Every structure is written in C-alpha cells, then in structure tokens.
C-alpha positions, 0 to 999 in steps of 0.5 A: 310786319313786325316790329322787329323788322320795322326797327330794323327796316328803319336802322336800316334807311336812316330814318324814323320809326314813327306809332301813328295810330296805337288804337290800333289794332294793329299799329299804325306805325312809319317810316320818315324823318321825324326832324323834317316831319317836325318841319314840315308841320310847323311851316303849315300851322305858321301859314294857316295863322298869316293866312287869318285875319283877327279883327281888332275894334277901331275907334273914332272919337266926336264931340256933341257940337262937331263940326260938318266937315270933320264929321264927314272926315271922321264918317269917310274913317270909320267906312275904312275901318268896316270895309277892313273887317275890325270892329268901329267903336264910335264914341262921343266924349262930353266936357263940363257943361256937355254933360246936361246935353247928353242928347245932343250926343245921342243924334248925333250917333244916329245921324252916324250910324244912318251914315255907317249902314250900309257898310255895318251893324248894330252890335251894342246900341248908344250907352254912356260909358262915364263922360263918354256914349258908345255905340260900337257896330262890326262889319256887314 
C-alpha cells in the first residue's frame, strides 16, 4: 500500500508506522505500538543478560610450608571454583627467608595442579610475581 494510506491506517488504529527495512525496494513498514515493542525488546535483552554466565578469576593462597590438612582444604575450595566455571589463580606467598626457597613453592604448585588436574588445565605456567609464585588454571 502507499505511504499516505499506511499513515491513515496507523492513525485510524492508533498505532505507530515503523520502518523495518529502509533499503528494500519498496521500503517495508509495520503497524505496531512502538512503546510496547521497545518494552518487549528490553525485556528480552534483560532475560538474555540474566542467563549468561560470566567467568571470574578466584584465588587460593598458599604458603610454601603449609600443613597437609590446610592444603587439602584449599584444594577442595579450588575444585569448587573450577566446577562453577571460574578460573583459578593459585598463589604461593613467600615471606622473609622463604624467598631463598622458591623451589618449595614450585613443588607445592605442581602438587596442587596434580590434585586439580581432573577439574582444570593450566592456562599460565607458574612464575614469580614479586614475592609470590602464581599458577593460573582454567576449567576443562
């Protein structure tokens, strides 16, 4: 139908004439309630946003001479973080004379990775960052 007839129909039905495809030949328009259309579109976007899962980076902190039970508790926390779909940052913090014993931190990180191997894979190898040695794991 022509432009004038479409505008007349839109006024008659008390709705808006919205151009859908401007580049088409002839241009395509729709008779809709524009406020209702925008509301429904915003509602769909909110629903889509609600259903998306964002990945975060969680951290567990260890010390080079940590007790076995404390280490096991931290590993269990790490497993839960990885199961939830988060990245895991395992940090071994060195203080004072411990900085001379960084090989203990390296073996602790390897031991921790072996315990978490079923849940995650290495994203970034263990390396020193200031006074701490850091290993980053991502979920499988």
